[in-house]
N, C-alpha and C positions, 0 to 999 in steps of 0.2 A: 489396794483400790478402796475407794470410799463407799462403794455400794456393791450389791451382789452382782456377779458377772453377767447374768442375763438381763440386767437393767439397761445395758448399753450396747449390746451386740446385735447384729442382724439375725433374722430368723434362721434357725439351724445352727447358730454358733453357741458354743459353751466354753467360756474362757478358762474355767477352772481357777486355780489359785496360783498359777505360774507367774512369777514376777515379770512385769513388762509386757506380757501377752495382751492384756486388756488395752494398753495404749496402742499397740500395733493393730489390733482389731478395729478400734475406733478410728485410727488414722486411715485404714483402708476403706471403711464405710464412709467417712467424710470426704475422702478423695473421690469416691463414686458419686456422692451427692453433688459435688462441685462440677466434675467433668461430665457426668452422665445426665444429671438433673439440673445443671446450671444454677445451683444454689450458692448464694454469696458466702464466702468464707468468713466474713466478719460476723454474720449472724450465727453460723455454726460454732465458731470458736470464742463466743462470748462467755465469760466465766459465770455470769448471772442468768442470761437469757438464751444461751446457746443450746446446741444439741444435747439431749439428756445424757447420752453416753459420755460426751466431753465433760459435762458438769459433774458426772459421777466420779471422775478420776481425781486423784490427788494432784495438788498444785504442780509438783515436779513432773508428773506424767502429762499434765496439760501442756506444760512448756515443751515437752518432747513432741507431743502430737502437733503442736503449732509449727515447730521447727521442721518436722517431717513433711507436713502439708505444704508449707511455703516453699521448701526446697524442691519437693517433687514437682510443683507447678512451675517454679522459676527455671528449672533445668529439664523440663519435660521432653524436649527434643533430644537432648544429650542422653537422657535415660533410655528413651526409645531406641536410639541408635546403638547404645551400649548393650542393651538386652538383645537386640536383634543379632549383634555380633556373637553373642554367647548361646544363641538358640540353634539347634540343628534344623528346626523347621518352624515356620510361623505359628503363632498361637492360634487356636481356633477362633473364628470370627465372633462367636458369641461368648467368649471367655472373659468378659469384662471384670468379673470379681477376681479371677486369677491375675489379670494384668495389674489391677490395683495392688494386690499383695506383692507382686514383683516390684512395682514402682516404690512402694513403701520400703522394701528391703534395699533396693538399689540406691535410693536417696541417702540412706544411712551409710552405706558402704562407700559411695563415691564422694559425698560432700559433708557428712556430719561426723562429729567426734563420738562415734559409737563403735565398740569393738565389732569387727566384722563377724566374728563367730556368733555374737549375740544377734546381730541383724539376720544372719542366715538361719540360725536355729529357730528364732521366733517367727520368721516368715514361713518356715516349714510347719511350725506348730499352728499358725493361723490357718494354713491350708487344711491341716488335719481336722480342724473343728468346723470347717465349712463344707457342707455336703457337695457344693458345686465344684470344689477345688481339691478334694481329698485325693483323687486319683493322680493329681499332678505333683504330689509332695516330693517325689524323687526328682522330678525335673526341676522344681524350684531349688532344691538343694544343690543340684549339679550346676545350674545356671548361675546362682548367686555365688557359689564357691569359685567358679571360673571368673566371675566379675571381680571378686576380691583379689584374685591372683593377678589380674590384668588391669586393675583400676587405674594405674598411672597412665597407661596408654588410652584407656577408654574414656577418661574424663574429657579428653579433647577430640573425641571422635566426631562431634557435630560443630558446625560453625555457629556463632552466636545467633544469627538470623533463624536457624532451625529451631531455636527454643521459643520462637514467637509463632503463635497460631497462623496458619497460612492466610486466613481471611484478613487478619490484622496487618500482616506484612504487605499484602497487596494494597491496603488502604493507605499505608505509610509510604510505600515506594512511589505512588502516583504523585503526591505533592512534594516529597522531600528527596526523591531519588534513592537508588539502591544503596549507595555508600552511606548516606546519612541514616537510612532505615536500619542498616546493619549496626551503625554506631549507637542508635537508640536501643536496639535489641541487646547489645553488649552492656549498656548502662543498666538495663533491666535485671541483669544477673547479680548486681550488687545491691544489697538492702540500702534503703535511704537513711541518711543521717537524721538525728533528732534535732529539729529546729524549734526555737522558741521566739515568740514576740514578747517583748518586755515593756512594762509600764514606765520603767525608769531608765537609768544609764546603761546602754548595752555593753559598753566596755567594762564597766564594773561588774555586771552580771556574768559576762564571759570569763572574767578572772575568777570570780567566786565559784563558778560551776566547772571551771577547767575547759572552757570552750573557746571559740573565736567569734569576734563581732564582725559581721559582714558590713560592707559599706552601706547597705540598705537599712541597717539597724537590727537585723535578725541575729540572734545568738545561736551559733551552731555547735552542738556538742559531739558531733561525729557519731560513731556507732554507740548505741546504748541499749542494753537489754533489760535493765531493771525497771521496776515500777516508777513512773515519773512522779507519782504522789510522794515518793520518799525524798525527792530532791529539795534542797533549800529554796524557799520562795513559792512553792506550790500552795501550801496551806495558808500562807499570808496573801495569796492572790497577786503576786508580783509579776507573773508571766503566764502564758498559755502556749500550748503546742500548736505550731503553725509552720508549714513548710515555707521556705524563703520565697518561693514563687507565689504561693497562695497569699502571701502578705503584700504583694505588689499592687493588685487592683485597687484596694482601698486607698492607697497612697496617691492615686491619680487625681483625687479631688483637692489635694493641698489643704490649706487651712479652711476649716468648716465653721469657724466661730460664728454664732448667731444664725446659722442656717438650719432650715428644716430638712432633715435627711431621712430617706426611706431605704432600709436594707431589706430587699425582697428575697424570698427563699433563704431566710437568714440563719436558721439553725445549722450548726451548733453554736454559732455566735462569735467566732474569732474575728470576722470582719466587722461585726457589730461593735465589738470592743474597740477596734481601730478607729471606727468612725466617731465613737463617743470621745475617745482620747484626742481626736483631731478637732474637737470643739463643737461637733454637731449635736443638735437636738434630734435624737434618733428614734424613729419608729421602726421596729423590727417585725416583719410579717413572715408567717410560714403557714402552710396549709395543714401541717401535721401537728396535732396537739402534743404527742409524745416528744417530738423533736423540739417543740417550743418549750416544753418542760425542761429539757436538757439545756437549752439556751438560757433560760432563767437561772438554772443552777450554776451555770458557768459565769454569768454576769454577777450573781450573788457572791461567788468566791472571789471575783475580781473587784468587788465593791464598786460596780458600775451600774448605772440605771438607764433604762430605755423603755419607751412605751412598747408593749408587745401585743400583737393582734394575730389571732388564729383565724385565717380566712382563705377562701379561694380568691386569688388576685382579681379574677374577673368580676367578683361581687363587691370588691372593696371600693368605697367612696370616701375619701378623706375630706376633712373640713375645708382644706385649701391645698393647692398644688405644692409639690415639694421643690426645694431649690436644688437638691442633688439626690440622685437615685443610684443605688448599686443593685444590679441584678446579676447575682452569681447563679446562673441557671443550672437546673439539673441536667446531667449529661452522662455519657458513657464511662467517664472516669479513666479513659485510657492513658491520661497523663500521670496516673498514680500507680502504675503497674509495679514500680520498684517497691512500693509499700503493699500493694494488693495484687499479687501475681495471678489471682483467680480471675481478674477482669477479662483477660483474653479468652477465657473458657466459659464465662457466664454471659458474655455479650457477643453480638455479631453485627454484620453490616446492616441487616434489616433494622435492628434496634437503633443503630446510630441514626439512620434516616428518620425513624419514628421520633427519636428524641430531638432531632433538628427541627421538626415541625412543632414540637412542644415549645422549644426555645423561641422560635419565631412568634408564636402566639403570645408567650409571656413578654417578649420584647415590645410587642404592640400594646399590651396592657400597661407595661411600665411607662411607655411613652405618653399615654394619656394622663398620667399622674404628675408629669413634670411641668414646672412653670416655664414660660418663655424666658430665655437666657440661662436656663438651668443646665446642669451637666448630668448625663446619664452614662454610667460605666457598665458595659455588658461583659461578663467573664464566665469562664468555666474551665474545668481541668481535663478537657479533651485534647488529644493530639490531632483530631480529624478536622479538616477544613470545613466539612459539611456542618459541623457544630460551632464553628467560629467565624472565619472570614466570609464564608458563603451566607451565613445568616445576616451578617452586617451589610454585605453587598446588596442583598435582596431588600433589606429594610430601607437602606438609603435610596435605592432606585424607586421605591414606592413613596417615601415620605420626604417631600420637598421642604418640610418645615424643620428638618434635622440635617446637620452636617457633621462630618467627622471633625473632632477636635484633637489634632495630632499630639502625641506625647513627645516631649523633648528629652534628650539624654540627661540634661541637668536636673530633671525631675526625679530621676531614678539613678542615683549615684551607684556606680559599679555594675550597672545592668544595661549599658548602652548597647551591648551586643544582642540584647533580646528585643530590640525595637525594629519593626519592619520598615520598609521604605515608605509606607503609608502612615506611619506614626502609631501603629498598634503595638501591643505587647505580645510576643510569642516566645515562650520558653519551651525547651524540649529536654528530656532527661540527660542527654549527653553534653549539654552546655556546662561550662566550667563551674558556675556558681561560686564556690569558695576556693576554687583551684582545681588542678588536675587530680585524677584518681577517684576511687569509689566514694570518698567523702566529699567530693566537690560538685556533685550533680544537683539537679533541680527536678521538681515535679513538672510535668508538662502543663502549661497554662496559656490561655488566650484572653486578652482583654482589649476592648476598643472603647475609646471615650468619644461620646457624641454630645453635641450642643443643640438645644432647641432654639430656633430663631424667633 
């Protein structure tokens, strides 16, 4: 470990010098922060600005903690059911720390390439240094050893839908039906592929990087665990990371040569880069100065230029209306659960409704900035109709100076399956993307194109 043991463990813990124990203690604490305190995993697991305990670990142990956390969240329903099958009686209702220790151990035994004996022994050790769980050390040992013996059976004890929080499943069954909601839940169990948007020839970059070029121009590398900064083309600014679905909304403008374009809520800048490469004179806006700093850094690496403005959209007054506007609105991010399995545990239905109101307000602000005859694309990475189709329906019912501008299949080669009957774009994680299987999926995205009369 890179720091003293007490620098990163909860009150009452003492990790000692036992190899691997610090990582398990941190994993249990961060799992608690995500599930109990609804803290974003991205913030906790950031190597530079994340949780102090995580930052204190060596790089190898950081990777293990990430794997444990993401797996424990992705398969939370399966792990719950498997542990219940191994328990003689339910856990005490207030034993959340104990439950997190068990989930950390079970994630390793059921789904990770960690020796079962190490997962069991270190879970027992973690309980031994936690005053809240010390008296359960024997039970932890017995339960996890049984789990190890019966893991081939217990891995499939839960249906895919049971790994989705119940509130989220209800929200998805309503618009998509039970069968499709279950298919989405199954897709969430497979980590997402690494997708790149490239400045040059997609086929050439796919060959160079050992990937495949999708019909839309995205280069898909499949599963990739290493640092993307080590890949050819990163340092020279030839590509950026962007899911195939996330790359579609900016394509709905077509050729932007000679047009004034606004990218609202623009950071981290992937769509900004697309709009610049489509020929637009782009103004990128974001309310957050730190996020705008990241956008500038990304554009600098790509050798692309845009005007950048840090402002609240409601206070922004441009010199003239824009010809095209992209509003990729803040949302619940439920379409990105393959990448961020914590979303189902850090968000809820009430927050979705709150975010939908924010999106409606931002759409109204964006509309006032658009010139007559101009195009406005509204998008976000939510699976929930309240944050997509319903926002657009309410906007069009109120604004008679705007109409839907339907997207045609010819505009999005290879993605005709993602167009709705109204001409909007709607991707969901179980859609084929690059083909069948875990490397064929997509992030969930919604986009609607509007025209001002």
